[in-house]
C-alpha positions as CSV (number, residue, x, y, z in Angstrom):
1,X,80.5,173.3,-21.7
2,X,82.4,170.0,-21.8
3,X,83.5,170.0,-25.5
4,X,85.4,166.9,-25.3
5,X,82.3,164.9,-24.2
6,X,80.4,166.5,-27.0
7,X,82.8,165.5,-29.6
8,X,83.3,162.0,-28.4
9,X,79.2,161.8,-28.6
10,X,79.1,163.2,-32.0
11,X,82.0,160.9,-33.0
12,X,80.4,157.8,-31.9
13,X,76.9,158.7,-33.0
14,X,78.3,159.2,-36.2
15,X,79.8,156.1,-36.5
16,X,77.1,154.3,-35.5
17,X,74.8,155.8,-38.3
18,X,77.4,155.1,-41.0
19,X,77.7,151.6,-39.9
20,X,74.1,150.7,-39.7
21,X,73.5,152.3,-43.0
22,X,76.1,150.2,-44.4
23,X,74.5,146.9,-43.0
24,X,71.3,148.0,-44.4
25,X,71.9,148.7,-47.9
26,X,74.3,145.3,-48.1
27,X,70.8,143.4,-46.8
28,X,69.1,145.8,-49.6
29,X,71.6,144.2,-52.4
30,X,70.8,141.0,-51.1
31,X,67.1,140.6,-50.3
32,X,65.7,143.7,-52.1
33,X,63.6,144.6,-49.3
34,X,62.5,148.3,-49.8
35,X,62.5,148.8,-46.1
36,X,66.3,148.4,-45.9
37,X,66.9,150.7,-48.6
38,X,64.9,153.4,-47.0
39,X,66.2,152.9,-43.5
40,X,69.8,152.7,-45.2
41,X,69.1,156.2,-46.6
42,X,67.2,157.5,-43.1
43,X,70.8,156.9,-41.0
44,X,72.9,158.2,-43.8
45,X,70.7,161.5,-43.8
46,X,70.9,161.4,-39.7
47,X,74.6,161.6,-40.0
48,X,74.3,164.8,-42.0
49,X,72.1,166.0,-39.2
50,X,75.4,165.5,-36.8
51,X,77.6,167.1,-39.2
52,X,75.4,170.3,-39.4
53,X,74.7,170.3,-35.7
54,X,78.5,170.2,-35.1
55,X,79.1,173.3,-37.6
56,X,76.2,175.5,-36.1
57,X,74.0,175.2,-39.1
58,X,70.7,174.9,-37.2
59,X,68.3,175.3,-40.1
60,X,70.1,172.1,-42.1
61,X,70.1,170.4,-38.8
62,X,66.5,170.7,-38.2
63,X,65.7,169.6,-42.0
64,X,68.1,166.6,-41.7
65,X,66.6,165.7,-38.4
66,X,63.0,166.1,-39.8
67,X,64.3,163.9,-43.1
68,X,65.4,160.9,-41.1
69,X,62.2,161.0,-39.1
70,X,60.3,160.9,-41.9
71,X,62.3,158.2,-44.2
72,X,62.3,156.3,-40.6
73,X,58.5,156.1,-40.3
74,X,58.1,155.3,-43.9
75,X,60.6,152.5,-43.8
76,X,58.3,151.5,-40.8
77,X,55.4,151.2,-42.8
78,X,57.0,149.6,-45.9
79,X,58.3,146.9,-43.3
80,X,54.9,146.4,-41.8
81,X,53.6,146.1,-45.2
82,X,56.4,143.6,-46.5
83,X,55.6,141.4,-43.0
84,X,52.0,141.8,-43.0
85,X,51.4,141.6,-46.6
86,X,49.3,144.6,-46.8
87,X,50.1,147.7,-48.5
88,X,49.4,151.1,-46.7
89,X,48.0,153.4,-48.8
90,X,49.7,157.0,-49.1
91,X,52.6,155.8,-46.8
92,X,54.5,158.9,-48.1
93,X,52.0,161.5,-47.1
94,X,51.4,159.9,-43.6
95,X,55.2,160.0,-43.2
96,X,55.4,164.0,-44.7
97,X,54.6,165.8,-41.0
98,X,58.3,166.3,-39.7
99,X,59.4,167.7,-43.2
100,X,56.3,170.0,-43.4
101,X,57.1,171.0,-40.1
102,X,60.9,171.9,-40.3
103,X,59.9,173.3,-44.0
104,X,57.5,175.6,-42.5
105,X,59.6,176.8,-39.7
106,X,63.0,177.3,-41.6
107,X,61.0,179.4,-44.1
108,X,58.3,181.0,-41.9
109,X,59.7,180.9,-38.4
110,X,61.2,184.0,-36.7
111,X,62.6,182.7,-33.7
112,X,64.6,179.4,-32.4
113,X,61.6,177.2,-31.1
114,X,59.8,177.7,-34.4
115,X,63.1,177.0,-36.7
116,X,64.4,174.2,-34.5
117,X,62.3,173.5,-31.3
118,X,58.9,172.6,-32.9
119,X,60.5,170.5,-36.0
120,X,62.8,168.7,-33.6
121,X,59.9,167.8,-31.4
122,X,57.7,166.7,-34.3
123,X,60.8,164.7,-35.7
124,X,61.1,163.1,-32.2
125,X,57.6,162.0,-31.9
126,X,57.6,160.4,-35.5
127,X,60.6,158.6,-34.5
128,X,58.6,157.2,-31.1
129,X,55.8,156.3,-33.4
130,X,57.8,154.3,-35.6
131,X,59.0,152.1,-32.7
132,X,55.3,151.7,-31.4
133,X,54.0,151.0,-35.0
134,X,56.2,147.8,-35.1
135,X,56.2,146.7,-31.6
136,X,52.2,146.6,-31.6
137,X,51.9,145.0,-35.1
138,X,54.9,142.9,-35.7
139,X,54.6,138.6,-35.0
140,X,56.2,138.0,-31.4
141,X,58.2,135.4,-33.1
142,X,60.1,138.2,-34.7
143,X,62.1,139.1,-31.3
144,X,64.8,141.1,-33.2
145,X,62.3,143.4,-34.6
146,X,60.6,143.8,-31.2
147,X,64.0,144.7,-29.6
148,X,65.0,147.3,-32.6
149,X,61.7,149.0,-32.2
150,X,61.9,149.5,-28.7
151,X,65.5,151.0,-28.6
152,X,64.2,153.3,-31.7
153,X,61.3,154.4,-29.3
154,X,63.4,154.9,-26.5
155,X,65.8,157.2,-29.0
156,X,62.8,159.1,-30.2
157,X,61.6,159.8,-26.2
158,X,65.2,161.3,-25.7
159,X,65.1,163.4,-28.6
160,X,62.0,165.0,-27.2
161,X,64.2,166.9,-24.9
162,X,66.4,168.5,-27.3
163,X,64.1,171.7,-27.6
164,X,63.6,172.0,-23.8
165,X,67.2,171.2,-22.9
166,X,69.6,172.0,-25.5
167,X,70.2,175.7,-24.4
168,X,71.5,174.3,-20.7
169,X,75.0,174.3,-20.9
170,X,75.5,171.8,-18.6
171,X,73.5,169.3,-19.9
172,X,74.0,170.0,-23.4
173,X,77.2,167.3,-23.4
174,X,75.7,165.1,-21.3
175,X,72.3,164.5,-23.1
176,X,74.2,164.4,-26.3
177,X,76.5,161.5,-24.9
178,X,73.3,159.9,-23.5
179,X,71.7,160.5,-27.1
180,X,75.2,159.0,-28.9
181,X,74.7,156.2,-26.6
182,X,70.9,155.2,-27.6
183,X,71.7,155.9,-31.1
184,X,74.3,153.2,-30.7
185,X,71.9,150.9,-29.2
186,X,69.3,151.5,-31.6
187,X,71.6,151.0,-34.7
188,X,72.9,147.9,-33.0
189,X,69.5,146.4,-32.8
190,X,68.2,147.4,-36.1
191,X,71.4,145.7,-37.8
192,X,71.0,142.7,-35.7
193,X,67.2,142.7,-37.0
194,X,67.9,143.1,-40.6
195,X,70.7,140.5,-40.4
196,X,68.2,138.0,-38.9
197,X,66.8,134.9,-40.4
198,X,63.5,136.6,-40.3
199,X,64.2,139.5,-42.2
200,X,66.6,138.2,-45.0
201,X,66.3,134.4,-45.1
202,X,63.6,131.7,-45.5
203,X,62.1,129.8,-42.3
204,X,62.0,126.3,-42.3
205,X,64.1,123.2,-41.8
206,X,65.4,121.8,-45.0
207,X,65.0,118.1,-45.1
208,X,64.7,117.4,-48.7
209,X,65.3,118.5,-52.1
210,X,62.9,119.9,-54.6
211,X,63.0,119.6,-58.1
212,X,62.4,123.1,-60.1
213,X,59.2,123.3,-62.4
214,X,55.6,124.1,-63.0
215,X,52.7,121.9,-61.7
216,X,48.8,121.9,-62.2
217,X,47.2,120.3,-59.7
218,X,43.5,119.8,-58.5
219,X,42.0,119.9,-55.2
220,X,42.5,116.1,-54.3
221,X,46.2,116.3,-55.6
222,X,46.6,119.4,-53.5
223,X,46.5,117.5,-50.3
224,X,49.2,115.2,-51.4
225,X,51.4,118.3,-52.0
226,X,51.0,119.7,-48.6
227,X,51.9,116.6,-47.4
228,X,55.1,116.1,-49.4
229,X,56.0,120.0,-48.6
230,X,55.5,119.6,-45.1
231,X,58.8,121.0,-43.3
232,X,59.7,123.2,-46.4
233,X,59.7,126.9,-46.4
234,X,56.9,127.0,-49.3
235,X,55.3,130.9,-50.2
236,X,51.7,130.1,-50.7
237,X,48.3,132.4,-51.4
238,X,45.8,130.5,-50.5
239,X,42.1,130.6,-49.6
240,X,42.2,127.6,-47.0
241,X,43.2,128.0,-43.5
242,X,45.4,124.9,-42.6
243,X,48.7,124.9,-44.2
244,X,51.6,123.4,-42.8
245,X,52.9,125.5,-40.0
246,X,56.5,125.6,-41.9
247,X,54.8,127.6,-45.0
248,X,54.5,131.4,-45.1
249,X,51.0,131.7,-46.2
250,X,49.0,134.5,-47.0
251,X,44.6,134.0,-47.1
252,X,43.3,135.6,-50.3
253,X,40.3,137.6,-49.0
254,X,38.7,141.1,-49.4
255,X,38.5,141.2,-45.4
256,X,41.2,143.1,-43.7
257,X,43.5,140.9,-41.2
258,X,47.1,139.6,-40.6
259,X,48.7,138.1,-43.6
260,X,45.8,138.7,-45.8
261,X,46.1,140.1,-49.5
262,X,42.9,141.1,-51.5
263,X,42.4,138.8,-54.5
264,X,42.5,142.4,-56.7
265,X,46.2,142.8,-55.4
266,X,48.0,140.7,-57.8
267,X,51.3,142.7,-58.1
268,X,51.5,142.4,-54.5
269,X,51.4,138.6,-55.0
270,X,54.1,139.1,-57.7
271,X,56.2,141.3,-55.5
272,X,56.1,138.8,-52.6
273,X,56.9,136.0,-54.9
274,X,59.8,137.7,-56.6
275,X,61.3,138.4,-53.1
276,X,61.0,135.3,-52.0
277,X,62.4,133.6,-55.0
278,X,65.3,135.5,-54.8
279,X,65.8,134.8,-51.3
280,X,65.6,131.1,-52.0
281,X,68.3,131.2,-54.7
282,X,70.8,132.9,-52.3
283,X,70.2,130.1,-49.8
284,X,70.9,127.8,-52.1
285,X,67.6,126.0,-52.5
286,X,64.5,125.6,-55.0
287,X,61.7,128.3,-54.0
288,X,58.5,126.9,-54.1
289,X,55.5,129.1,-54.6
290,X,51.9,127.6,-54.4
291,X,48.4,129.8,-55.5
292,X,45.4,127.9,-54.3
293,X,41.9,130.0,-55.4
294,X,42.5,130.4,-59.5
295,X,38.8,130.6,-59.4
296,X,38.4,133.0,-56.7
297,X,41.0,135.2,-58.3
298,X,39.0,134.8,-61.8
299,X,36.1,135.9,-60.3
300,X,37.5,139.3,-59.0
301,X,40.0,139.9,-61.4
302,X,38.2,138.2,-64.9
303,X,40.1,135.4,-66.6
304,X,42.6,137.7,-68.9
305,X,44.0,139.3,-65.9
306,X,44.7,136.2,-64.1
307,X,46.0,134.6,-67.3
308,X,48.4,137.3,-67.6
309,X,49.6,137.2,-64.0
310,X,50.1,133.3,-63.9
311,X,52.4,134.1,-66.9
312,X,54.4,136.7,-65.3
313,X,54.6,134.6,-61.9
314,X,55.5,131.3,-64.3
315,X,58.4,133.6,-66.0
316,X,59.5,134.5,-62.7
317,X,59.7,131.0,-61.0
318,X,61.6,129.7,-64.4
319,X,64.1,132.3,-64.5
320,X,65.2,131.8,-60.4
321,X,64.7,127.7,-60.7
322,X,61.7,127.7,-58.4
323,X,58.7,125.4,-58.5
324,X,55.0,126.8,-59.2
325,X,52.2,124.6,-57.9
326,X,49.1,126.1,-59.2
327,X,45.5,124.3,-57.6
328,X,42.6,124.5,-59.9
329,X,40.0,122.3,-60.7
330,X,39.1,121.8,-64.4
331,X,35.4,121.3,-63.4
332,X,35.5,124.8,-61.5
333,X,36.2,126.6,-64.4
334,X,35.1,127.1,-68.4
335,X,36.8,124.6,-70.6
336,X,38.4,127.1,-72.5
337,X,39.4,129.0,-69.5
338,X,41.2,126.0,-67.9
339,X,43.0,125.3,-71.2
340,X,44.2,128.5,-71.2
341,X,45.7,128.7,-68.3
342,X,47.1,125.2,-68.6
343,X,48.9,126.3,-72.2
344,X,50.2,129.6,-70.4
345,X,51.6,127.5,-67.4
346,X,52.8,124.4,-69.3
347,X,52.1,124.5,-72.7
348,X,50.3,121.7,-74.6
């Protein structure tokens, strides 16, 4: 066996995994995107798998490889949730099979295939599946995500040959070198993805400054707001389907679809708004959040829940020196409900 080639491949793979993990952690600190944190831990665990394999501790290598796969898949689900505005229910359970297979093989297996082969195969399949999910679900404009997912899928496909070719002495060093090269490529494209404008920054061309504050406007005034904020990277939660192109808009509806949020998922709106406002502050601009459809939210949640939600959102906006625009017609709500909302948002 060419041990030199094997050692070079291990060193290269280990360096790439540590490097991309560091980048992901840095991005997480800046953006607080959960997917970046999960992926960072995944790559750290993958580095441990290299060490375990080099030391010949196959059970631990299989377990860490499975943990890498599960975390990578979980991170992909969270990433898609962040991008598409929809939570994936029981995401941790969907990501569990690699770890379950590895645990079962380690404690109940009695040969190499059950202890190492099957867990590696399942783990590799979920790495491929992580790439496929992102490639097929993410917007075409997010090109760096497509490239990272494609590279990840190829890496997973290569890992699937491990149970069959690991014991072939002439192929083992070559196979590990190929795997190391694919790891470097996948790590590189993932780093490019999380450092891209689409992942960590706000879209839109800044042509003017926006003053921070809270604004309660009617439907007719909202038309003026849309015109004034054309070209600005606004985050909007709306009931109408014609927002300006530069806005990141989520449609409030009970029906499933791309960039939709159910009206009862108020915590999701707060989560997206908080992350957006942090990113705007980092960029040195005023984050603008637009809420259109208060009447619709009241129907599904009740006035008490909506009032509490608006109060929390108001505090988020004020703490980040942002601007909040809430669209509501006085005649669409009971007078006392309208006055309560007005008092919570702007006083008086």
